[in-house]
C-alpha positions in Angstrom: 8.5 -7.6 -15.9 9.0 -3.8 -15.5 10.5 -0.9 -17.3 11.8 2.3 -15.8 10.3 5.5 -17.3 10.4 9.0 -15.9 11.2 7.9 -12.4 8.4 5.2 -12.3 8.5 1.5 -12.5 6.0 0.5 -15.1 4.8 -3.1 -15.7 4.9 -4.3 -19.3 1.6 -6.0 -18.7 -1.1 -3.3 -18.6 -3.4 -5.4 -16.3 -0.6 -5.5 -13.7 0.2 -1.8 -13.9 0.1 0.1 -10.6 1.0 3.8 -10.1 2.3 5.5 -6.9 -1.1 6.9 -5.9 -3.0 3.5 -6.3 -3.5 0.4 -4.2 -4.9 -3.0 -5.0 -8.5 -3.6 -3.8 -7.8 -7.3 -3.4 -9.7 -8.3 -6.6 -7.1 -7.1 -9.0 -8.5 -3.6 -9.5 -6.6 -0.6 -8.5 -8.0 1.9 -6.0 -6.8 5.5 -6.4 -5.3 6.9 -3.2 -7.1 10.1 -2.1 -5.1 13.2 -1.3 -6.1 12.9 2.3 -5.0 9.3 2.6 -1.7 10.2 0.9 -1.2 12.8 3.7 -2.1 10.4 6.4 -0.1 7.4 5.2 3.4 8.6 6.4 1.8 9.0 9.8 0.4 5.6 9.9 3.8 4.1 8.8 5.4 5.9 11.7 3.0 4.7 14.4 5.3 1.8 15.5 8.1 4.3 16.0 5.9 6.9 17.8 4.8 4.2 20.2 8.3 3.8 21.4 9.4 7.4 21.2 8.0 10.6 22.6 7.0 12.9 19.8 7.3 16.7 20.2 5.0 19.1 18.5 6.5 21.3 15.8 9.6 20.9 13.5 12.9 19.8 14.7 15.1 22.3 16.6 18.1 23.7 14.8 20.9 23.5 17.4 24.4 24.9 16.8 27.0 22.2 16.0 30.7 21.9 16.9 32.5 24.7 15.1 35.6 23.9 13.1 34.6 20.3 13.3 37.4 17.8 12.3 36.1 14.5 11.0 39.5 12.9 11.3 39.9 13.7 15.0 36.4 12.4 15.6 37.2 9.0 14.1 37.8 6.0 16.4 35.9 4.2 19.3 33.1 5.9 21.2 31.1 4.4 24.0 27.6 5.3 24.8 27.3 6.9 28.2 23.6 8.2 28.2 20.8 8.4 25.7 17.3 9.2 25.1 15.5 5.8 25.0 15.5 4.3 21.5 13.6 1.2 20.4 16.6 0.0 18.3 19.0 0.0 21.2 17.9 -2.7 23.8 21.3 -4.1 24.9 24.2 -3.0 27.0 27.8 -2.3 26.3 26.8 -0.1 23.3 29.7 1.4 21.3 30.4 2.7 17.8 33.6 2.7 15.8 34.1 5.2 13.0 36.8 4.9 10.4 37.4 6.8 7.1 37.2 4.8 3.9 39.1 5.5 0.7 36.1 7.2 -1.0 35.9 9.7 2.0 32.7 8.1 3.4 32.8 6.8 7.0 32.6 3.2 8.0 30.3 2.9 11.0 30.3 -0.3 13.2 28.0 -0.3 16.1 27.7 -3.2 18.6 25.8 -4.1 21.7 25.5 -7.1 24.1 21.9 -8.5 24.0 20.8 -11.7 25.7 24.4 -12.8 26.1 25.3 -12.3 22.4 27.4 -9.7 20.7 25.4 -8.1 18.0 27.1 -5.9 15.5 25.7 -3.7 12.6 27.7 -1.9 9.9 26.5 1.3 8.2 27.9 4.2 6.2 28.3 7.8 7.2 28.6 10.9 5.1 29.2 14.7 5.6 25.8 16.0 4.4 26.6 19.6 4.5 30.0 20.6 3.5 29.7 24.1 5.1 28.8 22.4 8.4 31.0 19.2 8.5 29.6 18.3 12.0 26.2 17.6 10.4 26.7 14.0 9.5 24.3 11.4 8.1 24.3 7.7 8.9 22.5 4.9 7.2 22.6 1.2 8.2 20.8 0.0 5.0 21.2 0.6 1.3 17.4 1.2 1.0 17.0 3.7 3.7 18.0 7.4 3.6 20.6 8.9 5.8 19.5 9.8 9.2 20.9 13.1 10.7 23.8 12.5 13.1 24.8 15.9 14.3 27.9 16.5 16.5 26.7 19.2 18.9 29.9 19.4 20.8 33.1 17.3 21.3 36.7 17.7 22.6 37.6 14.6 20.5 39.6 13.1 23.3 37.0 12.6 26.0 33.4 13.2 25.2 31.0 14.0 22.4 27.3 15.1 22.2 25.3 13.9 19.2 21.7 14.6 18.1 19.4 13.2 15.6 15.9 14.4 14.7 13.2 13.7 12.0 10.1 15.8 11.7 6.8 14.7 10.0 5.3 17.3 7.8 6.6 19.9 10.3 3.7 18.9 12.5 5.8 17.0 15.1 9.2 15.5 15.4 11.0 12.5 17.1 14.6 12.9 18.2 17.4 11.0 19.7 20.4 12.3 21.7 23.5 10.6 22.9 26.4 11.4 25.3 29.4 9.5 24.1 32.8 8.9 25.8 36.2 7.6 24.8 36.0 5.4 27.9 33.0 3.5 29.2 32.4 6.0 32.0 32.6 9.8 32.4 32.8 12.0 35.4 29.3 13.0 36.8 30.2 16.7 36.1 30.9 15.9 32.5 27.5 14.2 32.1 25.7 17.0 33.8 27.5 19.7 31.6 26.4 17.7 28.5 22.8 17.7 29.7 23.0 21.4 30.2 24.3 21.9 26.6 21.4 19.9 25.2 18.8 21.8 27.2 20.3 25.2 26.1 20.0 24.0 22.5 16.2 23.5 23.0 16.6 19.7 23.1 14.5 18.0 25.8 16.7 15.5 27.6 14.5 15.0 30.6 14.0 11.3 29.7 17.7 10.7 29.1 18.9 7.6 30.8 22.3 6.2 31.6 23.6 3.5 29.4 24.8 0.1 30.8 28.5 -0.2 30.5 29.2 -2.2 33.6 31.2 -5.5 33.2 31.6 -5.1 29.5 35.3 -5.6 29.2 35.0 -9.0 30.9 32.2 -10.1 28.6 33.6 -8.9 25.3 
């Protein structure tokens, strides 16, 4: 049984009390976390992600985003055309549908075909910076913080460039980038131009790969 006090969850049984900087030794006795371990712990937790992404030294870049961004015009169905490889995207026919909710948050429904099955996940999007409405945040879980979802460029009717980046103690960062289209394919010239925009924004897209959108309309 616990009680909340000054931002901590405190057990009503003293012998079971644990604090944020303590861990159980295994024999019921708490062990105080050293400052060094507290510093290293976030890095250890991110190791599975680092193994699937390519980290870059230094903090996240700060690319310019779409000026005068219109969230209403951005709503609707977008297909993934190309991306930086991501562990959480293993299927094909990946698409995302955005729609405004009554509370002005965004309903985000993403789907992919994986092993012959249509898999769908729903999340929530918000405008994190009212002065820069193209800087959105998206979360697919109530217990996870919003991840950056920045619209670098879009014409709303054909294509959009999206970037997401998280840095760790400003020592290194891991990022994701997507080229989206209102249709399942885009002209090669449009894709090449999108890659140029990413590169000019100091975003490394040398590992960007084309998404698999072939045969999707027959499957879905």
